[in-house]
N, C-alpha and C positions, 0 to 999 in steps of 0.2 A: 504494500499501501504505500508506504513511504517513497518508494523508487517511484511509482506512477505519477506522485505528486510533485516529486523535485524535476521528473521529465518533463510533468505538463508546464511547470514554472520555467525550464529551460526553455521551452517550445516558445512560451509566451514572450518571455527577454528576447529571444532570437526574432519573433515578430516585430517584435518593437524596434529593434536595431534595424532591420531591414525597412521597415517604414521610416525611417527617419535618415537613411543612406538616401544619397542622391541619386536616382535611377537611371540617368544619362540621357533620359527621353523629354523633348518637350513636353509642357504642360501649358493647355490653353488658357489663356488668362485674359485674354480680350484683346482685340487689336488697340495700339495705344501710337502718340505722335512719337517721331524721332526726336532726336535734339536738334537746337538750333546750331547749324555748322559756323555760322560768323561769331555767334556768341562762343562755343567751344574752341574754335581757333584764336581766342585771345589767350586762352591758357595751355593749349595742346596745340603743337606744331599741325600745321594742317596736312604735312605728307604723313602724320600719324594717325589721323583719323579715318574713320571707317564711313563710308557715306553708301547710304542704302536707298534705292529707287523700287517702288512699286506700285503696278498696275494692273487692276482685277476688276471681275464683274460678281454679280450674285443678283439671284431673285429677290424680288422687293415686290411690295405690295400687298393690301388686304389679301388676295388670293393668289399671289407670288406669281403675277401675271406680267410683271414688268422686270428689265432687266437695269440694274444700277451700276455704273462704273467708277471708280475710285482709283484716284492717282496720287501717291503719299511721297514723300522723301524724308530723310534725316540722316544726322552723324551719331556717330558711336564711339566709344572708347576702343572697344575690340571687336573682331571678327564675331564672336560668340554674341555678345549685344546685338549686333546686324542683323544675323540669322535668326534669331529668337524673335526679332522684330518682324522679320519676312515670314516667318513662321505663324504669327498671330493674325497677320494680313491676309496669309494663304488660308488660313482657316475660316476667315469673315467673309472674303470675296473668294469663292471657292472655284469659280469658272474663269475661263481664259486667261489666268494670270500670266501675262508675258513682259518682257522688258524689268524684272523683277532681279535684283541683283546686289550684292555687297562689293565694293572696291576700296581698297586703301588709298585716299583721296578725299577732300573735301568739296572736289568739283565734280559735277556729274559728267559723264560720259554723254556725247550727244545720240539722240536715239529718234527714230522715226516715230510720229505719232502715230496712233491705232487709226486705220481710215474708215473703220466699219460701222 
């Protein structure tokens, strides 16, 4: 009986440790704006900033009978922050995301606008 209780406690502790450890997977927290590139460039050299750009679409409206398009951009301290930001936007605007990228620079790369 004592061994069963001890192994039950050990299993509970193991689950608690696993729950608190980072899983390495992204978690959806909602789309959020990127950092202001000009403001961040005052304290971080522009060639050290990560620039992110996203354009995508989602169904929208009372009967989900409309398509909403969104384009956002922002700057980040690390590539991981930028990729997490892209993940959040891709999760919110699940359709036709194109021209979404992270590059190390505070200057956007020129892209042809969507013509559709």
